[in-house]
C-alpha positions as CSV (number, residue, x, y, z in Angstrom):
1,M,-2.4,4.8,-25.8
2,E,-1.5,6.6,-22.6
3,R,-4.8,5.6,-21.1
4,Y,-4.0,2.0,-21.5
5,A,-0.5,2.4,-20.0
6,V,-2.0,4.0,-16.8
7,A,-4.6,1.1,-16.5
8,I,-1.9,-1.5,-17.0
9,V,0.4,0.1,-14.4
10,V,-2.4,0.4,-11.9
11,G,-3.4,-3.2,-12.5
12,I,0.1,-4.5,-12.0
13,A,0.6,-2.4,-8.8
14,A,-2.7,-3.6,-7.4
15,G,-2.0,-7.3,-8.2
16,F,1.5,-7.1,-6.8
17,L,0.4,-5.4,-3.6
18,D,-2.4,-7.9,-3.1
19,R,0.1,-10.7,-3.4
20,L,2.4,-9.0,-0.9
21,I,-0.5,-8.5,1.6
22,M,-1.6,-12.1,1.2
23,L,1.9,-13.3,2.0
24,R,2.0,-11.2,5.1
25,S,-1.5,-12.0,6.4
26,D,-1.7,-15.7,5.9
27,Y,1.0,-17.7,7.6
28,R,0.5,-20.8,5.4
29,F,1.7,-18.9,2.3
30,Y,5.0,-17.9,3.9
31,P,7.9,-19.4,2.0
32,T,10.6,-20.8,4.1
33,Y,13.5,-19.2,2.3
34,P,14.1,-15.7,0.9
35,H,14.3,-17.2,-2.6
36,G,10.8,-18.7,-2.2
37,Y,9.6,-15.2,-1.1
38,L,11.1,-13.6,-4.1
39,T,9.7,-16.3,-6.4
40,H,6.2,-15.8,-5.0
41,L,6.4,-12.0,-5.5
42,A,7.9,-12.4,-9.0
43,L,5.1,-14.8,-10.1
44,G,2.5,-12.4,-8.5
45,F,4.0,-9.6,-10.6
46,I,3.8,-11.6,-13.8
47,A,0.3,-12.7,-13.1
48,A,-0.8,-9.2,-12.3
49,G,0.8,-8.0,-15.6
50,L,-1.0,-10.7,-17.6
51,G,-4.3,-9.9,-15.9
52,A,-3.9,-6.2,-16.5
53,V,-3.2,-6.7,-20.2
54,A,-5.8,-9.3,-20.9
């Protein structure tokens, strides 16, 4: 079971960091307000979690 936990944590971290890098590198994806920035990162975290588990 511990093997799966490590794989899930690594997958979530990679997906979250990818989303953060994409927000910083592409000016079109910049949200205009801090709330939008937080929303994008939260959705990236959720998507990374689902992708790591599936």
